C-alpha positions in Angstrom: 108.6 162.9 102.8 106.9 165.0 100.1 103.2 165.1 99.7 101.8 162.7 97.0 98.8 163.0 94.8 96.3 160.1 94.9 97.1 159.3 91.3 100.8 158.9 92.1 100.3 156.2 94.7 101.5 153.6 95.4 105.2 154.3 95.7 107.0 151.9 93.4 110.6 152.2 94.7 112.7 154.2 97.1 116.5 154.5 96.8 119.3 156.4 98.5 122.9 157.2 97.9 125.6 154.7 98.9 127.5 155.3 102.1 130.7 156.0 100.0 129.4 159.6 99.5 130.3 160.2 103.1 133.9 160.0 102.1 133.7 162.8 99.5 135.8 165.9 99.8 134.6 168.3 102.4 133.5 171.9 101.7 136.1 174.6 101.6 134.6 176.4 104.6 134.8 173.2 106.7 138.5 172.7 105.8 139.3 176.3 106.7 137.5 176.1 110.1 139.1 172.8 111.0 142.6 174.0 109.9 142.2 177.1 112.1 141.1 175.1 115.1 143.9 172.6 114.5 146.5 175.4 114.5 144.9 176.9 117.6 145.0 173.4 119.2 148.8 173.3 118.7 149.2 176.7 120.3 146.8 176.2 123.2 146.5 172.5 123.5 144.2 172.2 126.5 141.0 174.0 125.6 141.3 174.1 121.8 141.9 170.4 121.3 138.5 169.7 122.8 136.9 172.5 120.7 138.5 170.9 117.6 137.2 167.5 118.4 133.7 168.9 119.2 133.5 170.9 115.9 134.8 168.0 113.8 132.3 165.7 115.5 129.4 168.1 114.8 130.4 168.5 111.2 130.6 164.7 110.7 127.2 164.3 112.4 125.7 166.9 110.1 127.1 165.2 107.0 125.7 161.9 108.2 122.2 163.3 108.8 122.2 164.9 105.4 123.1 161.6 103.8 120.4 159.7 105.8 117.7 162.3 104.9 118.4 162.1 101.1 116.0 159.9 99.1 115.0 159.2 95.5 111.3 158.2 95.3 109.7 156.6 92.3 106.0 156.8 92.0 103.7 155.9 89.0 103.8 159.4 87.6 107.1 161.1 88.7 110.6 160.6 90.1 111.3 162.8 93.2 114.7 163.7 94.7 114.5 164.9 98.3 117.6 166.4 100.0 118.4 168.2 103.2 117.5 167.8 106.9 113.8 168.4 107.6 114.5 170.4 110.8 116.8 172.9 109.0 116.3 173.1 105.3 115.3 170.7 102.6 114.8 170.7 98.8 112.7 168.6 96.5 113.0 168.3 92.8 110.9 166.1 90.6 110.5 165.0 87.0 107.4 163.6 85.3 108.1 160.1 84.0 106.4 160.8 80.7 109.1 163.4 80.0 112.0 161.0 80.2 113.3 160.0 76.8 116.3 157.9 77.9 118.0 156.4 80.9 121.7 155.8 81.2 123.0 153.3 83.8 126.7 153.9 84.6 128.4 151.4 86.9 132.2 152.3 87.4 134.7 149.7 88.7 134.4 150.9 92.3 130.6 150.8 91.9 130.8 147.1 90.9 132.9 146.4 94.0 130.7 148.4 96.4 127.3 147.9 94.7 126.5 151.5 93.6 125.9 153.1 90.2 125.0 156.4 88.6 121.6 156.8 86.8 121.4 159.6 84.3 118.0 160.6 83.0 117.6 162.2 79.6 114.6 164.6 79.3 114.0 167.8 77.4 114.8 170.9 79.4 117.0 171.6 82.4 116.4 169.4 85.4 119.5 170.1 87.7 118.4 168.3 90.8 117.2 165.1 89.2 118.9 164.5 85.9 121.9 162.8 87.5 121.4 160.4 90.4 124.9 159.8 91.6 126.2 156.8 93.5 122.9 155.1 94.1 123.0 152.2 96.5 121.8 148.8 95.1 120.7 150.4 91.8 119.5 147.3 89.9 116.0 147.0 91.2 115.4 150.8 91.1 116.7 151.0 87.5 114.6 148.1 86.3 111.5 149.5 88.0 112.1 152.9 86.4 112.6 151.3 83.0 109.4 149.3 83.5 107.4 152.4 84.1 109.0 154.7 81.5 109.3 152.3 78.5 106.3 150.0 78.9 103.0 151.6 77.6 100.1 152.1 80.0 101.9 150.2 82.8 101.0 146.9 81.2 103.9 144.6 80.4 104.5 143.8 76.8 103.3 140.2 76.1 106.3 139.6 73.7 108.9 140.6 76.3 110.2 138.3 79.0 109.3 139.1 82.6 111.7 141.5 84.3 114.1 139.8 86.8 115.5 141.6 89.8 119.1 142.1 88.7 120.5 143.0 85.3 123.1 140.3 85.5 120.4 137.6 85.3 119.1 138.5 81.8 119.4 135.7 79.2 119.7 136.8 75.6 117.5 135.1 73.0 118.4 134.4 69.4 117.4 136.9 66.7 114.1 135.8 65.1 114.3 134.4 61.6 113.3 136.5 58.6 110.3 135.1 56.7 111.3 133.6 53.3 109.3 136.1 51.2 111.3 139.1 52.7 115.0 140.1 52.4 117.2 140.8 55.5 115.9 144.3 55.7 112.2 143.2 56.0 111.3 144.4 52.4 109.1 142.2 50.2 110.9 140.6 47.3 
């Protein structure tokens, strides 16, 4: 967990990637090592088959620990993406929330089925570790909390807006307000 400044507390939301990221394509070095061990397992079945299983298990365990350690933390001042295993190596990237000019919520078909989505942040400059949050698990609440902080001034809700509900699917649209009789449809006085 990264260190937080007193002005950033309390933590507003914490999210992580969906378990489906564990099924992503392995690194090239992992495939090469496992292929060599598999070929050696066919040549010398007794000792090498156990070595193959041990190495494959260790690599799967490492991938699982990396996934469990990754977090996206939303505070009142910034969004923080923490990656890596604390015992070996870890990285942290952050972005101030006042720099965010837009948020894109992308939910593909598989994301709708398995409850994950991508959140893309638009901000001036280059933010490689934080601009795209891929395959976030249960993204609705995190996305709405982020929008609440970024687009509502001073952290106070706008009195003209409806209160935020927990999931985007529960929003009800309201009719467009009527234009006063002394103005045309573009809002100009007649």
